[in-house]
KOLLUMKE-473785 format. One line per 5 residues: number of its first residue (from 1); their letters; for each residue y, x negated, z of N, C-alpha, C. Coordinates in nm, 4 decimals. Last residue first. Layout:
! KOLLUMKE-473785
NUM = a = Y/X/Z/Y/X/Z/Y/X/Z | ...
! end
This chain:
! KOLLUMKE-473785
66 = xxxxx = -1.2314/-0.5648/-5.8920/-1.3248/-0.6631/-5.8783/-1.2937/-0.6951/-5.7253 | -1.0650/-0.3373/-5.9674/-1.2066/-0.2829/-5.9138/-1.2703/-0.4351/-5.8570 | -0.8551/-0.4284/-6.0198/-0.8519/-0.3495/-5.8852/-0.9680/-0.3261/-5.8687 | -0.8550/-0.5169/-6.2780/-0.8807/-0.6351/-6.1722/-0.9082/-0.5582/-6.0271 | -0.7981/-0.3198/-6.4701/-0.9200/-0.4148/-6.4639/-0.9458/-0.4676/-6.3346
61 = xxxxx = -0.7633/0.0279/-6.4901/-0.7114/-0.0712/-6.4621/-0.7659/-0.2131/-6.4043 | -1.0959/0.0807/-6.6071/-0.9868/0.1333/-6.5226/-0.9100/0.0213/-6.5463 | -1.2831/0.0245/-6.8828/-1.2745/-0.0033/-6.7859/-1.1396/0.0510/-6.7430 | -1.4812/0.2657/-7.0903/-1.3687/0.1988/-7.0803/-1.3572/0.1533/-6.9311 | -1.7183/0.4250/-7.0580/-1.6814/0.4018/-7.1975/-1.5179/0.2772/-7.1878
56 = xxxxx = -1.7050/0.5400/-6.7610/-1.7659/0.5206/-6.8408/-1.6728/0.5251/-6.9936 | -1.4800/0.5883/-6.5766/-1.5552/0.4625/-6.5744/-1.6438/0.4110/-6.7094 | -1.1489/0.7002/-6.6937/-1.3055/0.7070/-6.6520/-1.3641/0.5862/-6.6471 | -0.8351/0.6321/-6.5563/-0.9059/0.5921/-6.6775/-1.0638/0.6395/-6.6116 | -0.5659/0.7509/-6.4500/-0.7176/0.7452/-6.4103/-0.8152/0.7618/-6.4750
51 = xxxxx = -0.2721/0.5867/-6.4942/-0.3885/0.6506/-6.5391/-0.4895/0.6339/-6.4532 | 0.0057/0.5566/-6.3461/-0.1233/0.4849/-6.3098/-0.2356/0.6131/-6.3575 | 0.2452/0.5274/-6.6288/0.1743/0.5844/-6.5426/0.0347/0.5278/-6.4785 | 0.3204/0.3854/-6.8606/0.2382/0.5004/-6.8753/0.1934/0.5951/-6.7594 | 0.4849/0.1971/-6.7746/0.5306/0.2466/-6.8584/0.4437/0.3967/-6.8954
46 = xxxxx = 0.3908/0.1168/-6.4890/0.5117/0.1405/-6.5024/0.5671/0.2247/-6.6237 | 0.1106/0.0431/-6.5667/0.1296/0.1553/-6.4879/0.2618/0.2007/-6.4803 | 0.2130/-0.1993/-6.7150/0.1402/-0.0758/-6.7815/0.1360/0.0479/-6.7097 | 0.2817/-0.3400/-6.5403/0.3892/-0.2937/-6.6346/0.3173/-0.1811/-6.7095 | 0.0464/-0.3701/-6.3960/0.1425/-0.3144/-6.3202/0.2396/-0.2837/-6.4407
41 = xxxxx = -0.1313/-0.5060/-6.5487/-0.1644/-0.3721/-6.5272/-0.0320/-0.3154/-6.4420 | 0.0468/-0.7526/-6.5717/0.0034/-0.6875/-6.6828/-0.0457/-0.5311/-6.6525 | 0.0024/-0.8338/-6.2931/0.1420/-0.8079/-6.3361/0.1298/-0.7137/-6.4650 | -0.2871/-0.8872/-6.3057/-0.2474/-0.7478/-6.2220/-0.0729/-0.7479/-6.2800 | -0.3016/-1.0803/-6.4724/-0.3565/-0.9577/-6.5391/-0.2909/-0.8418/-6.4353
36 = xxxxx = -0.1663/-1.3055/-6.2991/-0.1119/-1.2539/-6.4242/-0.1533/-1.1367/-6.4758 | -0.3685/-1.3032/-6.1168/-0.2532/-1.2713/-6.0811/-0.1723/-1.2426/-6.2134 | -0.5672/-1.4113/-6.2445/-0.5933/-1.2804/-6.2111/-0.4653/-1.2236/-6.1681 | -0.4737/-1.6667/-6.3369/-0.5105/-1.5667/-6.4391/-0.5038/-1.4195/-6.3682 | -0.4840/-1.7942/-6.0750/-0.3350/-1.7677/-6.1754/-0.3867/-1.6469/-6.2798
31 = xxxxx = -0.7611/-1.7646/-6.0181/-0.6612/-1.7113/-5.9266/-0.5189/-1.6599/-6.0134 | -0.8604/-1.9416/-6.2126/-0.8962/-1.8362/-6.2274/-0.8055/-1.7167/-6.1388 | -0.6868/-2.1771/-6.1515/-0.6915/-2.1243/-6.2994/-0.7160/-1.9797/-6.2857 | -0.8158/-2.2601/-5.9153/-0.6664/-2.2097/-5.9266/-0.6224/-2.1449/-6.0521 | -1.0914/-2.3213/-6.0254/-1.0367/-2.1913/-5.9022/-0.9148/-2.1598/-5.9291
26 = xxxxx = -1.3006/-2.3985/-6.1853/-1.1368/-2.3949/-6.2165/-1.0915/-2.3035/-6.1485 | -1.5683/-2.3988/-6.2341/-1.4968/-2.4509/-6.0840/-1.3264/-2.4557/-6.1080 | -1.6893/-2.2417/-6.4014/-1.6682/-2.4250/-6.4403/-1.5736/-2.4814/-6.2895 | -1.6755/-2.0010/-6.3023/-1.8019/-2.0538/-6.3375/-1.8160/-2.2172/-6.3661 | -1.3891/-1.9206/-6.3068/-1.4816/-1.9660/-6.1726/-1.5985/-2.0103/-6.2208
21 = xxxxx = -1.3466/-1.9363/-6.5818/-1.2801/-2.0201/-6.4872/-1.3578/-2.0535/-6.3654 | -1.4938/-1.7486/-6.6765/-1.5312/-1.8667/-6.6854/-1.4454/-1.9775/-6.6042 | -1.3388/-1.5205/-6.5385/-1.5067/-1.5085/-6.5022/-1.5218/-1.6780/-6.5860 | -1.0910/-1.5634/-6.6662/-1.0696/-1.5776/-6.5089/-1.2454/-1.5898/-6.4851 | -1.1003/-1.4388/-6.9074/-1.1273/-1.5807/-6.8884/-1.1434/-1.6283/-6.7346
16 = xxxxx = -1.0090/-1.1672/-6.8376/-1.1541/-1.2162/-6.8428/-1.1780/-1.3539/-6.8507 | -0.7515/-1.0850/-6.7856/-0.8173/-1.1259/-6.6759/-0.9716/-1.1994/-6.7050 | -0.6457/-1.0348/-7.0424/-0.6166/-1.1201/-6.9796/-0.6574/-1.1703/-6.8604 | -0.8092/-0.7742/-7.0747/-0.8726/-0.9063/-7.1553/-0.7633/-1.0214/-7.0981 | -0.7056/-0.6424/-6.8772/-0.8552/-0.6443/-6.8476/-0.8850/-0.7838/-6.9358
11 = xxxxx = -0.4506/-0.5853/-6.9519/-0.4980/-0.6183/-6.8163/-0.6189/-0.7051/-6.8184 | -0.3286/-0.6054/-7.2219/-0.4582/-0.5334/-7.1562/-0.4715/-0.6204/-7.0601 | -0.1222/-0.7426/-7.3631/-0.0843/-0.5977/-7.3005/-0.2079/-0.5478/-7.2308 | -0.2241/-0.9602/-7.4969/-0.1777/-0.9621/-7.3774/-0.1339/-0.8385/-7.3185 | -0.4907/-0.9981/-7.6761/-0.4227/-0.8873/-7.6438/-0.3558/-0.8544/-7.5047
6 = xxxxx = -0.5075/-1.2704/-7.6964/-0.5449/-1.1961/-7.8062/-0.4940/-1.0489/-7.7850 | -0.4338/-1.4458/-7.4893/-0.3420/-1.4040/-7.6004/-0.3647/-1.3111/-7.7023 | -0.7047/-1.4360/-7.3709/-0.5842/-1.3879/-7.2860/-0.4776/-1.3641/-7.4025 | -0.8382/-1.6043/-7.5470/-0.8769/-1.4512/-7.5453/-0.7617/-1.3825/-7.4615 | -0.7348/-1.8345/-7.5711/-0.7203/-1.7840/-7.6706/-0.7208/-1.6206/-7.6425
1 = x = -0.8176/-1.9280/-7.2997/-0.6588/-1.9444/-7.3326/-0.6620/-1.8586/-7.4612
! end
């Protein structure tokens, strides 16, 4: 919960707690957080365009690759 709030405009940071939720069996939370992270990514793309980040050194818009 703290990680999601750290950088709420980064879809990747919003998405990361989903890995923990999956490992501890909190599947609904994992689904919900990934949906929220997709919304953040969509908002980013709306403002900045659908940028094509390189795979080396940074993640692209996060969950589209999961």
